[in-house]
C-alpha positions as CSV (number, residue, x, y, z in Angstrom):
1,X,0.1,0.1,-0.4
2,X,1.5,3.4,-1.1
3,X,0.7,6.5,1.9
4,X,1.5,9.8,-0.5
5,X,2.6,12.0,2.5
6,X,0.0,12.5,4.7
7,X,2.1,12.3,7.7
8,X,4.6,14.2,6.8
9,X,3.2,16.5,4.2
10,X,5.4,16.2,1.4
11,X,4.2,15.5,-2.8
12,X,5.6,11.7,-2.4
13,X,4.3,11.4,-5.7
14,X,6.0,14.5,-7.1
15,X,8.7,13.2,-5.8
16,X,9.2,9.9,-7.2
17,X,8.3,11.2,-10.3
18,X,10.9,13.8,-10.3
19,X,13.9,10.9,-9.4
20,X,12.0,8.4,-11.5
21,X,13.1,10.9,-14.3
22,X,16.8,11.1,-13.4
23,X,16.6,7.1,-13.8
24,X,14.7,6.5,-17.3
25,X,17.8,9.8,-18.5
26,X,19.1,6.0,-20.5
27,X,16.0,5.2,-21.5
28,X,15.5,8.3,-23.8
29,X,18.8,8.1,-24.2
30,X,17.4,4.1,-26.0
31,X,14.9,5.1,-27.7
32,X,16.1,7.5,-29.9
33,X,19.2,5.6,-30.5
34,X,15.7,3.3,-31.7
35,X,14.8,6.0,-33.4
36,X,17.7,6.8,-35.5
37,X,18.1,3.6,-36.7
38,X,14.6,3.2,-38.2
39,X,14.9,6.4,-39.8
40,X,18.4,5.3,-40.7
41,X,16.1,1.8,-42.1
42,X,13.3,4.2,-43.7
43,X,15.9,6.3,-45.3
44,X,18.0,3.3,-46.9
45,X,13.9,1.6,-48.3
46,X,13.5,4.9,-49.8
47,X,16.6,5.0,-52.0
48,X,16.6,0.8,-52.5
49,X,12.9,2.1,-54.4
50,X,14.2,4.1,-56.4
51,X,17.0,2.3,-57.5
52,X,14.2,-0.6,-58.4
53,X,12.7,2.6,-60.5
54,X,16.0,3.3,-61.8
55,X,16.2,-0.5,-63.1
56,X,13.0,-0.7,-64.7
57,X,14.4,2.4,-66.9
58,X,16.9,-0.1,-67.5
59,X,15.3,-2.8,-68.4
60,X,13.6,-0.8,-70.7
61,X,16.5,0.8,-72.3
62,X,17.6,-2.6,-73.0
63,X,15.4,-3.2,-76.1
64,X,15.6,-2.4,-78.7
65,X,12.7,0.3,-80.2
66,X,14.8,3.2,-78.1
67,X,17.1,2.9,-80.8
68,X,15.4,1.7,-83.6
69,X,12.5,4.4,-84.1
70,X,11.8,4.9,-87.7
71,X,9.8,7.6,-89.5
72,X,8.1,7.2,-93.0
73,X,7.2,9.6,-95.8
74,X,4.7,9.3,-98.4
75,X,4.2,11.2,-101.0
76,X,0.4,11.4,-101.9
77,X,-1.0,10.8,-97.5
78,X,-4.3,11.6,-99.3
79,X,-3.8,8.1,-100.8
80,X,-1.8,6.2,-98.5
81,X,0.1,6.6,-94.8
82,X,2.3,4.9,-92.8
83,X,3.6,4.1,-89.3
84,X,6.6,2.4,-89.1
85,X,7.8,0.6,-85.9
86,X,11.3,-0.6,-84.5
87,X,11.2,-3.4,-86.4
88,X,11.1,-2.2,-89.3
89,X,14.3,-2.3,-91.8
90,X,15.1,1.2,-93.7
91,X,13.5,0.7,-97.2
92,X,11.1,1.8,-99.8
93,X,7.6,0.7,-100.8
94,X,5.3,1.5,-103.9
95,X,1.8,0.9,-104.0
96,X,-0.4,1.1,-107.2
97,X,-2.7,-0.3,-108.9
98,X,-5.6,-0.2,-106.0
99,X,-8.9,-1.6,-108.0
100,X,-10.5,-2.7,-104.5
101,X,-10.8,-1.0,-100.3
102,X,-11.9,-3.2,-97.9
103,X,-15.5,-3.3,-96.7
104,X,-17.8,-5.0,-93.8
105,X,-20.4,-7.0,-95.2
106,X,-23.8,-5.0,-94.4
107,X,-27.2,-6.2,-94.6
108,X,-30.1,-4.2,-95.7
109,X,-33.4,-5.5,-94.8
110,X,-36.1,-6.5,-97.4
111,X,-38.1,-2.6,-96.3
112,X,-40.4,-1.8,-94.0
113,X,-41.1,-4.4,-91.0
114,X,-44.3,-2.4,-90.0
115,X,-47.9,-2.6,-92.5
116,X,-49.0,-0.1,-94.3
117,X,-50.6,1.9,-92.0
118,X,-49.0,0.9,-89.3
119,X,-46.7,2.0,-87.5
120,X,-44.4,0.2,-85.2
121,X,-42.4,1.0,-81.7
122,X,-38.6,0.2,-81.8
123,X,-39.2,0.7,-77.2
124,X,-42.3,-1.4,-77.1
125,X,-42.5,-5.8,-76.5
126,X,-42.5,-7.1,-80.0
127,X,-45.2,-10.1,-79.4
128,X,-48.1,-7.8,-78.9
129,X,-47.3,-5.4,-81.3
130,X,-47.0,-8.2,-84.2
131,X,-50.2,-7.3,-86.2
132,X,-48.6,-4.0,-87.0
133,X,-45.9,-6.1,-88.4
134,X,-45.9,-6.4,-92.1
135,X,-45.0,-9.8,-92.0
136,X,-46.1,-12.2,-89.2
137,X,-44.1,-15.3,-90.5
138,X,-44.2,-19.1,-90.3
139,X,-44.2,-20.1,-86.5
140,X,-41.9,-17.5,-85.3
141,X,-43.6,-17.4,-81.2
142,X,-43.5,-20.4,-79.6
143,X,-44.8,-21.2,-75.8
144,X,-42.6,-21.8,-73.0
145,X,-40.6,-20.2,-70.3
146,X,-37.1,-18.7,-71.2
147,X,-34.8,-19.5,-68.4
148,X,-30.9,-19.2,-67.7
149,X,-28.4,-20.5,-65.7
150,X,-24.8,-20.7,-65.0
151,X,-22.8,-22.8,-63.3
152,X,-19.8,-21.0,-61.8
153,X,-16.5,-23.6,-61.5
154,X,-18.1,-27.0,-62.9
155,X,-15.6,-30.1,-62.2
156,X,-13.3,-30.1,-64.5
157,X,-14.0,-32.5,-67.9
158,X,-15.9,-33.1,-71.5
159,X,-19.2,-33.9,-69.9
160,X,-20.7,-31.5,-67.5
161,X,-24.4,-32.5,-65.8
162,X,-26.5,-29.0,-65.2
163,X,-29.2,-30.1,-63.3
164,X,-31.7,-28.7,-65.4
165,X,-35.8,-29.1,-64.6
166,X,-38.9,-29.4,-66.6
167,X,-36.8,-28.2,-70.3
168,X,-38.8,-28.4,-73.5
169,X,-36.2,-31.2,-75.3
170,X,-37.9,-29.7,-78.8
171,X,-36.4,-26.8,-78.3
172,X,-32.2,-27.5,-77.6
173,X,-31.5,-26.7,-81.4
174,X,-32.4,-22.9,-79.7
175,X,-30.3,-22.8,-76.5
176,X,-27.4,-20.5,-76.1
177,X,-24.0,-22.1,-74.4
178,X,-21.4,-19.7,-73.8
179,X,-18.4,-20.7,-71.7
180,X,-16.4,-18.0,-70.3
181,X,-18.2,-15.9,-72.6
182,X,-16.8,-18.0,-75.2
183,X,-20.2,-19.0,-77.3
184,X,-21.1,-22.6,-78.6
185,X,-22.6,-23.5,-81.1
186,X,-25.2,-26.5,-79.9
187,X,-26.1,-29.8,-81.5
188,X,-28.4,-32.9,-80.7
189,X,-26.4,-35.8,-82.5
190,X,-23.3,-37.5,-83.2
191,X,-19.6,-36.3,-81.9
192,X,-19.2,-32.3,-81.1
193,X,-16.0,-30.4,-83.0
194,X,-14.4,-27.4,-81.9
195,X,-17.0,-24.9,-80.7
196,X,-19.7,-27.4,-80.5
197,X,-21.1,-28.6,-77.4
198,X,-23.1,-31.5,-77.9
199,X,-26.3,-31.1,-75.5
200,X,-28.4,-34.7,-74.4
201,X,-32.9,-34.4,-73.5
202,X,-31.8,-34.0,-70.2
203,X,-30.0,-30.8,-71.0
204,X,-26.4,-32.2,-70.0
205,X,-23.4,-30.6,-71.7
206,X,-20.6,-32.6,-74.1
207,X,-17.8,-30.8,-75.3
208,X,-14.7,-32.3,-77.9
209,X,-12.2,-31.8,-75.2
210,X,-12.2,-30.9,-70.9
211,X,-13.7,-27.5,-69.5
212,X,-11.0,-26.6,-66.8
213,X,-12.1,-25.8,-63.5
214,X,-12.5,-22.0,-62.7
215,X,-14.5,-21.3,-65.6
216,X,-17.8,-20.6,-65.7
217,X,-20.7,-22.3,-68.2
218,X,-23.8,-19.8,-69.1
219,X,-27.2,-22.0,-70.3
220,X,-30.5,-19.9,-72.1
221,X,-32.8,-22.9,-72.3
222,X,-36.6,-23.0,-72.6
223,X,-38.9,-25.0,-69.9
224,X,-42.0,-26.2,-70.4
225,X,-43.6,-23.8,-67.7
226,X,-43.1,-21.9,-64.6
227,X,-44.3,-22.1,-61.7
228,X,-44.2,-18.4,-59.1
229,X,-45.4,-17.8,-55.4
230,X,-45.9,-15.1,-53.5
231,X,-46.9,-14.3,-50.0
232,X,-50.6,-11.8,-49.7
233,X,-50.3,-9.1,-47.5
234,X,-53.1,-8.1,-45.4
235,X,-53.3,-4.5,-47.8
236,X,-51.9,-6.2,-51.0
237,X,-53.1,-4.6,-54.0
238,X,-50.8,-6.2,-56.6
239,X,-48.4,-8.9,-57.6
240,X,-45.7,-9.0,-60.9
241,X,-44.7,-12.6,-61.8
242,X,-41.3,-13.3,-63.1
243,X,-42.0,-12.9,-66.7
244,X,-44.3,-11.7,-69.7
245,X,-45.5,-12.0,-72.4
246,X,-48.1,-14.6,-71.0
247,X,-49.5,-17.4,-73.0
248,X,-51.7,-20.1,-71.2
249,X,-51.5,-20.5,-67.5
250,X,-52.1,-23.7,-65.9
251,X,-53.4,-23.3,-62.6
252,X,-53.8,-20.3,-60.1
253,X,-53.8,-21.7,-55.9
254,X,-54.7,-19.7,-53.0
255,X,-52.8,-21.8,-50.1
256,X,-53.1,-21.2,-46.3
257,X,-49.5,-21.0,-44.8
258,X,-49.6,-24.4,-44.2
259,X,-49.7,-25.4,-47.8
260,X,-53.4,-26.1,-48.0
261,X,-54.8,-25.2,-51.1
262,X,-58.3,-22.7,-50.3
263,X,-58.9,-22.0,-53.4
264,X,-58.3,-22.9,-57.3
265,X,-58.9,-19.8,-59.5
266,X,-59.1,-19.7,-63.2
267,X,-57.9,-17.9,-66.3
268,X,-60.5,-16.0,-68.8
269,X,-60.0,-15.1,-72.0
270,X,-57.6,-15.3,-75.2
271,X,-54.6,-16.1,-75.0
272,X,-53.7,-12.8,-77.5
273,X,-55.2,-10.9,-75.1
274,X,-53.6,-7.9,-73.5
275,X,-56.1,-7.8,-70.4
276,X,-57.8,-11.5,-68.8
277,X,-59.5,-11.9,-65.7
278,X,-59.4,-13.8,-62.6
279,X,-62.0,-15.5,-61.8
280,X,-62.4,-17.6,-58.2
281,X,-64.3,-21.2,-58.0
282,X,-68.0,-19.4,-57.3
283,X,-67.0,-17.1,-60.3
284,X,-66.4,-14.3,-58.9
285,X,-63.7,-11.8,-60.4
286,X,-61.1,-11.5,-57.9
287,X,-58.1,-10.0,-60.0
288,X,-56.8,-9.3,-63.9
289,X,-54.3,-10.5,-66.0
290,X,-51.3,-8.4,-67.6
291,X,-50.1,-10.1,-70.6
292,X,-47.3,-8.6,-71.4
293,X,-46.1,-7.1,-68.6
294,X,-47.2,-10.0,-66.1
295,X,-48.3,-7.9,-63.5
296,X,-51.7,-9.0,-61.6
297,X,-54.3,-6.6,-59.9
298,X,-56.3,-7.9,-57.7
299,X,-59.8,-6.8,-56.7
300,X,-62.3,-6.2,-53.6
301,X,-62.8,-9.8,-53.8
302,X,-59.5,-11.5,-53.4
303,X,-59.3,-13.3,-49.6
304,X,-56.0,-11.2,-47.8
305,X,-54.9,-12.0,-45.0
306,X,-55.8,-9.9,-41.4
307,X,-53.3,-7.1,-40.6
308,X,-52.5,-9.2,-37.3
309,X,-52.7,-12.9,-38.5
310,X,-50.0,-15.0,-37.0
311,X,-51.9,-18.8,-37.1
312,X,-50.2,-20.2,-40.4
313,X,-53.4,-21.2,-41.2
314,X,-55.2,-17.6,-41.6
315,X,-52.2,-16.6,-44.0
316,X,-52.4,-16.4,-47.8
317,X,-50.3,-17.5,-50.1
318,X,-50.7,-17.1,-53.9
319,X,-49.3,-19.5,-56.3
320,X,-49.2,-19.5,-60.8
321,X,-48.2,-21.6,-63.0
322,X,-47.7,-20.5,-67.0
323,X,-45.8,-20.0,-69.7
324,X,-45.4,-17.5,-71.8
325,X,-44.5,-16.1,-75.8
326,X,-41.1,-16.3,-76.8
327,X,-38.5,-16.6,-80.3
328,X,-35.4,-17.9,-81.6
329,X,-32.8,-16.9,-84.4
330,X,-28.9,-17.1,-84.7
331,X,-26.3,-15.9,-86.8
332,X,-23.4,-17.2,-88.1
333,X,-20.1,-14.9,-89.1
334,X,-17.1,-15.4,-90.9
335,X,-14.0,-13.7,-89.5
336,X,-10.4,-13.2,-89.3
337,X,-10.7,-15.7,-86.5
338,X,-13.3,-18.5,-87.9
339,X,-16.9,-18.9,-88.0
340,X,-18.3,-17.6,-85.2
341,X,-22.5,-18.9,-84.1
342,X,-24.7,-17.4,-81.9
343,X,-28.3,-18.3,-80.7
344,X,-30.6,-15.6,-79.2
345,X,-33.8,-16.6,-77.1
346,X,-36.5,-13.4,-76.9
347,X,-39.2,-12.7,-74.5
348,X,-42.8,-11.8,-76.6
349,X,-42.1,-8.9,-74.0
350,X,-38.7,-7.8,-75.3
351,X,-38.1,-4.6,-77.5
352,X,-36.5,-4.6,-80.7
353,X,-34.0,-2.4,-79.1
354,X,-33.7,-4.9,-76.4
355,X,-32.6,-7.7,-79.9
356,X,-30.4,-5.0,-81.0
357,X,-29.5,-4.8,-77.5
358,X,-28.2,-8.5,-78.2
359,X,-27.1,-8.7,-80.7
360,X,-24.5,-5.8,-80.4
361,X,-24.1,-7.4,-77.4
362,X,-22.7,-10.8,-78.6
363,X,-19.4,-12.2,-79.8
364,X,-20.5,-13.0,-83.2
365,X,-19.3,-9.2,-83.9
366,X,-22.1,-7.9,-86.1
367,X,-23.9,-4.6,-85.4
368,X,-27.6,-4.7,-85.7
369,X,-29.3,-0.9,-86.1
370,X,-32.5,0.1,-86.5
371,X,-33.9,3.6,-88.3
372,X,-37.6,4.8,-87.0
373,X,-37.7,6.7,-90.0
374,X,-37.2,4.0,-92.5
375,X,-38.8,1.0,-90.4
376,X,-36.1,-0.6,-91.6
377,X,-32.7,-2.7,-90.0
378,X,-29.5,-3.5,-91.1
379,X,-26.7,-5.4,-90.1
380,X,-22.6,-4.7,-90.2
381,X,-19.8,-6.9,-89.4
382,X,-17.5,-6.0,-87.3
383,X,-14.5,-6.7,-89.5
384,X,-13.8,-5.8,-92.9
385,X,-13.3,-8.3,-96.0
386,X,-14.2,-11.5,-97.5
387,X,-13.4,-14.5,-94.7
388,X,-16.1,-16.2,-96.7
389,X,-14.0,-19.4,-99.0
390,X,-17.1,-19.9,-100.7
391,X,-19.6,-17.6,-102.2
392,X,-22.2,-17.3,-99.5
393,X,-22.5,-14.4,-97.6
394,X,-20.3,-13.2,-94.4
395,X,-23.6,-13.3,-92.7
396,X,-26.1,-16.0,-91.9
397,X,-29.3,-15.7,-90.5
398,X,-31.8,-18.4,-89.7
399,X,-35.3,-18.3,-88.1
400,X,-38.4,-17.2,-89.4
401,X,-38.6,-13.9,-86.8
402,X,-35.0,-12.2,-88.1
403,X,-35.7,-13.4,-91.4
404,X,-39.2,-12.8,-92.3
405,X,-40.3,-10.4,-89.6
406,X,-37.2,-8.4,-89.2
407,X,-37.0,-10.0,-93.1
408,X,-33.0,-10.1,-93.2
409,X,-34.6,-13.2,-95.2
410,X,-34.8,-10.9,-98.7
411,X,-31.8,-8.4,-97.5
412,X,-29.9,-6.2,-99.7
413,X,-26.4,-7.2,-99.8
414,X,-23.8,-5.2,-99.7
415,X,-19.3,-5.1,-98.6
416,X,-17.7,-8.5,-97.7
417,X,-14.6,-7.4,-99.8
418,X,-11.4,-7.5,-99.0
419,X,-8.2,-4.5,-100.3
420,X,-7.2,-5.0,-104.1
421,X,-3.2,-3.5,-105.0
422,X,0.0,-3.9,-105.9
423,X,2.8,-3.6,-103.7
424,X,6.3,-3.0,-105.2
425,X,4.9,-4.7,-108.6
426,X,3.2,-7.6,-106.6
427,X,-0.2,-8.3,-106.7
428,X,-2.1,-9.2,-103.2
429,X,-5.3,-8.8,-101.1
430,X,-6.0,-7.5,-97.8
431,X,-8.8,-7.8,-95.4
432,X,-8.6,-4.5,-94.1
433,X,-7.5,-1.1,-95.5
434,X,-4.8,-1.2,-92.5
435,X,-2.6,-3.6,-92.2
436,X,0.8,-4.6,-91.4
437,X,4.0,-5.6,-93.7
438,X,7.4,-6.2,-92.2
439,X,7.1,-3.9,-88.8
440,X,5.3,-1.3,-91.7
441,X,1.2,-0.6,-91.7
442,X,0.2,1.1,-94.3
443,X,-3.8,2.7,-94.4
444,X,-5.2,3.0,-98.6
445,X,-7.8,6.0,-97.9
446,X,-9.4,5.7,-101.8
447,X,-8.4,3.9,-105.2
448,X,-5.6,5.3,-107.3
449,X,-4.4,3.9,-110.4
450,X,-0.8,5.7,-110.3
451,X,2.1,4.4,-107.7
452,X,2.3,5.8,-104.4
453,X,5.4,5.9,-102.5
454,X,6.4,5.4,-98.9
455,X,10.2,5.7,-97.5
456,X,11.2,4.3,-94.0
457,X,14.5,6.0,-92.8
458,X,15.2,6.2,-89.0
459,X,14.1,9.1,-86.7
460,X,17.4,10.2,-84.9
461,X,15.4,13.0,-83.4
462,X,13.3,10.4,-81.7
463,X,16.0,8.0,-80.9
464,X,18.3,11.2,-79.8
465,X,15.0,12.1,-77.3
466,X,14.9,8.3,-75.3
467,X,18.9,9.1,-74.9
468,X,17.8,11.9,-73.3
469,X,14.9,10.6,-71.5
470,X,17.1,8.5,-69.7
471,X,20.5,10.3,-69.2
472,X,17.3,12.6,-66.9
473,X,16.1,9.6,-64.9
474,X,19.9,8.7,-64.5
475,X,20.5,12.0,-63.1
476,X,17.6,12.5,-60.9
477,X,18.7,9.3,-59.1
478,X,22.4,10.6,-58.9
479,X,21.6,13.7,-57.6
480,X,18.8,12.3,-54.9
481,X,22.0,9.4,-53.8
482,X,24.6,12.3,-54.0
483,X,22.7,14.7,-51.6
484,X,22.1,12.3,-48.9
485,X,25.8,11.9,-48.6
486,X,26.8,15.3,-48.1
487,X,23.8,15.9,-46.4
488,X,25.0,17.8,-42.7
489,X,24.6,15.9,-39.8
490,X,22.7,18.1,-36.9
491,X,24.2,16.3,-33.9
492,X,22.1,18.8,-31.9
493,X,19.2,17.6,-32.8
494,X,18.5,14.3,-31.1
495,X,15.1,12.2,-31.8
496,X,12.2,13.8,-29.1
497,X,11.2,11.9,-26.1
498,X,7.4,11.6,-25.3
499,X,7.7,14.3,-22.9
500,X,9.0,17.0,-25.3
501,X,6.4,16.1,-28.3
502,X,3.7,16.3,-25.7
503,X,4.8,20.1,-25.3
504,X,5.6,20.9,-28.6
505,X,3.1,21.8,-31.6
506,X,2.2,19.3,-34.6
507,X,4.3,21.8,-36.6
508,X,7.3,22.3,-34.4
509,X,7.3,18.2,-33.6
510,X,7.5,18.2,-38.0
511,X,10.9,20.5,-37.9
512,X,12.3,19.0,-35.4
513,X,12.3,16.2,-37.1
514,X,13.2,17.3,-40.5
515,X,16.4,18.3,-38.4
516,X,16.8,15.3,-36.5
517,X,16.8,13.1,-39.3
518,X,19.3,15.4,-41.8
519,X,22.4,13.4,-42.7
520,X,21.7,10.0,-41.2
521,X,23.1,8.9,-45.0
522,X,26.4,11.3,-45.1
523,X,29.2,9.5,-46.7
524,X,27.8,6.1,-46.3
525,X,29.8,3.5,-47.8
526,X,27.2,1.6,-50.3
527,X,25.8,4.7,-51.7
528,X,29.2,5.8,-52.3
529,X,30.4,2.7,-53.9
530,X,27.3,2.3,-56.1
531,X,28.2,6.2,-57.9
532,X,31.6,5.1,-58.2
533,X,30.3,2.1,-59.7
534,X,28.1,3.6,-61.7
535,X,30.7,6.3,-62.9
536,X,33.0,3.5,-63.8
537,X,30.4,1.6,-66.5
538,X,29.7,5.1,-68.0
539,X,33.8,5.9,-68.6
540,X,35.2,2.7,-69.2
541,X,35.2,1.8,-73.2
542,X,32.7,-0.8,-74.4
543,X,35.0,-3.2,-76.8
544,X,32.1,-4.8,-78.7
545,X,32.3,-5.9,-82.4
546,X,29.2,-4.2,-83.2
547,X,30.2,-0.7,-82.0
548,X,33.0,1.0,-84.4
549,X,35.8,2.7,-82.1
550,X,34.5,5.9,-83.2
551,X,31.5,5.9,-80.6
552,X,32.5,3.4,-77.8
553,X,32.0,6.3,-75.3
554,X,29.5,8.3,-74.3
555,X,32.2,10.9,-74.4
556,X,32.8,10.4,-78.6
557,X,28.8,11.1,-78.7
558,X,28.5,13.8,-76.4
559,X,28.0,12.8,-73.3
560,X,30.1,13.9,-70.1
561,X,30.5,14.0,-66.6
562,X,30.1,17.2,-65.1
563,X,33.6,18.9,-64.0
564,X,31.9,19.9,-61.0
565,X,32.2,17.4,-58.6
566,X,29.7,18.1,-56.3
567,X,26.8,16.9,-58.6
568,X,28.3,13.2,-57.4
569,X,29.0,12.1,-61.3
570,X,25.6,13.6,-63.1
571,X,25.8,13.5,-67.2
572,X,25.4,16.6,-69.5
573,X,24.6,16.3,-72.8
574,X,25.6,18.0,-76.3
575,X,22.6,17.3,-78.1
576,X,24.1,18.3,-81.6
577,X,27.0,15.9,-81.2
578,X,24.6,13.3,-79.9
579,X,22.3,13.7,-82.9
580,X,25.1,13.4,-85.6
581,X,26.7,9.9,-84.4
582,X,23.3,8.6,-84.4
583,X,22.4,9.8,-88.0
584,X,26.2,8.4,-88.7
585,X,26.1,4.9,-87.0
586,X,23.2,4.3,-85.2
587,X,24.0,0.2,-84.6
588,X,26.8,1.7,-82.8
589,X,25.1,4.0,-81.0
590,X,22.7,1.4,-80.2
591,X,25.6,-1.2,-79.2
592,X,27.1,1.0,-77.1
593,X,23.6,1.2,-74.7
594,X,22.3,-2.3,-75.4
595,X,25.5,-4.2,-76.6
596,X,25.6,-8.1,-75.3
597,X,28.7,-9.3,-74.6
598,X,30.5,-12.4,-72.1
599,X,33.0,-10.2,-70.5
600,X,32.1,-6.6,-68.3
601,X,34.0,-4.5,-71.6
602,X,31.9,-6.3,-74.4
603,X,28.5,-5.3,-72.1
604,X,27.2,-2.1,-73.6
605,X,26.5,0.5,-71.0
606,X,22.8,-0.4,-70.1
607,X,23.8,-3.9,-69.6
608,X,26.7,-2.5,-67.2
609,X,24.9,-0.3,-65.1
610,X,21.9,-3.3,-64.3
611,X,24.5,-5.1,-62.8
612,X,25.8,-2.6,-60.6
613,X,22.6,-1.3,-59.1
614,X,21.4,-4.7,-59.0
615,X,24.6,-5.8,-56.5
616,X,23.7,-2.1,-55.0
617,X,20.1,-3.7,-53.7
618,X,20.8,-6.6,-52.7
619,X,23.4,-4.9,-50.1
620,X,20.6,-2.5,-49.2
621,X,18.3,-5.1,-48.6
622,X,20.9,-7.0,-46.4
623,X,21.8,-3.2,-44.0
624,X,18.0,-2.1,-43.8
625,X,15.3,-5.4,-45.7
626,X,12.1,-4.1,-46.5
627,X,8.8,-4.0,-45.8
628,X,8.4,-7.9,-46.4
629,X,11.6,-9.2,-44.2
630,X,11.9,-10.3,-41.0
631,X,14.0,-8.3,-38.7
632,X,16.6,-11.1,-39.1
633,X,17.1,-11.1,-42.3
634,X,18.6,-7.3,-42.2
635,X,21.5,-6.1,-39.9
636,X,19.5,-2.7,-38.6
637,X,16.7,-4.5,-38.1
638,X,18.7,-7.1,-36.2
639,X,20.8,-4.2,-33.9
640,X,16.6,-2.4,-33.4
641,X,16.1,-5.8,-32.2
642,X,18.8,-5.8,-29.6
643,X,18.2,-2.2,-28.6
644,X,14.2,-3.5,-28.4
645,X,15.7,-6.4,-26.0
646,X,17.2,-3.2,-23.5
647,X,14.6,-1.0,-23.4
648,X,12.4,-3.7,-22.5
649,X,14.9,-4.8,-19.9
650,X,15.1,-1.4,-18.7
651,X,11.3,-0.6,-17.9
652,X,11.5,-4.1,-16.1
653,X,14.3,-2.4,-13.8
654,X,12.7,1.1,-13.3
655,X,9.4,-0.6,-12.4
656,X,11.9,-2.1,-9.9
657,X,13.3,0.9,-8.8
658,X,9.8,3.1,-8.6
659,X,8.4,0.6,-6.6
660,X,11.3,0.7,-3.9
661,X,10.9,4.6,-4.0
662,X,7.8,4.3,-2.3
663,X,8.8,1.2,-0.3
664,X,11.4,3.7,1.6
665,X,8.7,6.9,1.6
666,X,6.1,4.5,2.8
667,X,8.3,3.4,5.4
668,X,9.4,7.2,6.1
669,X,5.4,7.8,6.5
670,X,4.9,5.0,8.8
671,X,7.9,6.5,10.7
672,X,6.8,9.7,10.9
673,X,2.9,8.4,11.6
674,X,4.2,6.3,14.4
675,X,6.2,9.5,16.2
676,X,3.3,11.5,15.6
677,X,1.3,9.2,17.0
678,X,3.6,9.1,20.3
679,X,3.8,12.6,20.7
680,X,0.3,13.4,20.8
681,X,0.2,10.3,23.6
682,X,3.3,11.8,25.9
683,X,1.6,15.1,25.1
684,X,-1.9,13.4,25.8
685,X,-0.5,12.6,29.3
686,X,1.9,15.0,30.8
687,X,-1.2,17.7,30.4
688,X,-3.1,15.3,32.4
689,X,-1.3,15.3,35.3
690,X,-0.8,19.1,35.5
């Protein structure tokens, strides 16, 4: 128990704090040492990050594209343009007799899809407007329910069990199967080939090779019918079933909370009627069904549950089983990557705009367009060129809906041809008006007969800019390292103790820390070494058979080290001399930087620097580690661990010292208290005897 100055009248708490302040002085020094080591570690790591960035630059400078920049010129850019990559050789091309430009096949349908004197709205459901169409087609609208299922991460194998139920196996040909977005053509017999899938009567899939785990399979299919269930509330006025364009309703049941059927409702009217009545077994109209939208609206005759009903027998559930109107069509295209197939399932309440969105968003590579002014639609393949080796169309459509109702069976077809021309006297053709040859990308803009020439030459200015940018990044690294090496150490500014920080504002702390961090890497041997190594890499000549003696040192192409030693070896560029060297001997300049070799003298400057920077980064990692390194794996980490152990031991010792002080003062207080008690007793005795 601590007694705090009651008997002595002294402020024991403050006295112990003052005594412990002196005892804590060595602990503050250890914490300051720890902070200094942490700052030093962070400085090393930040420089290592800069070196990593510079090494990435060196990796880029190993690429030929930095030294083989090409420029092109055309004698008539209104007819022909060209862009050359670094892999293009210095050469000339002559293109003439362009008799045909490449074009994409376009199909314009056979006329207005609306009937004479009728209008068609592309934003409204198609089935509801079928009477407005110019052609109804044959067997366009079918009955069933369009469903979809996604199988994520299926078991690996060529056969996939889908678990589909209630499927209409007569519609399998119209299904859509995609594996990770890639469409497969559905077949119902035989052996599937590439890009085909065999679907059996149970809806299971068989591919011609194993489907890897981690893929996703989406199946759009047709079920025979669908059942939707709803819990009715006391104030229910409407429910929305999950499909539209409702055709036949096979049953409507009202059940209680126990699943017992209370009433079997019936649907009235023709499936083509927009609104149909729903009657109960007594013949009362309890609601109406909007066949287009699938919305059911109740009348006051519908038996709804009370507001606070809890008994399952008093609950009311609404269950409807139905099918819908839908249609199908498919599309095939010939592309540069082979033939592509896509099947589409369209619900009757979907609009033409929705159909267009599905086509344009598919992998078939076709753009569909509808012009409300003319009432016509068109299909355009994304790629130009002729990829159909036969005489058929580049785009093939199948299905009464697209061929009859949308009139693409009588479409006018244009385009779908290759560009034909002569290049350097050779007759040839390309699927696109923009094509690549020997590293040069040509674009033919119009048909012409007379030759247009393209010349490919070195872009010396671009190469010079690449080298200047490299030198700039090198100088930035040198500047940062040199600033750390020459930074003065402010030894009067030690890391702040906890008590000192409490007495300062945040701004004052920042200013103090900035001065305390200064000079922690002054004259650091690792950093001094990397500057020396890099200077040596630049200075030594490159003895490589691909580098002429006239250009085997940086100084010979106009790049020299600054004469100001305080700049740490930063480079300076004579731009005129550099440009001249690139123009006169681009191969030597390239190999001066990126030349390869088995010996140090044979290696180009970039390879030398890469090796030197990598070695220095390893040294810095051994010294300061990184964010993922264990503290025992680098030198400063081990020092920090040792300091932490000393701090822990010293803090334990301080607890013992503080406890000892309190024991001593407590004993003193007890002694004084006892003396005071004895004194009071004696005074009482003496006072009582007089």
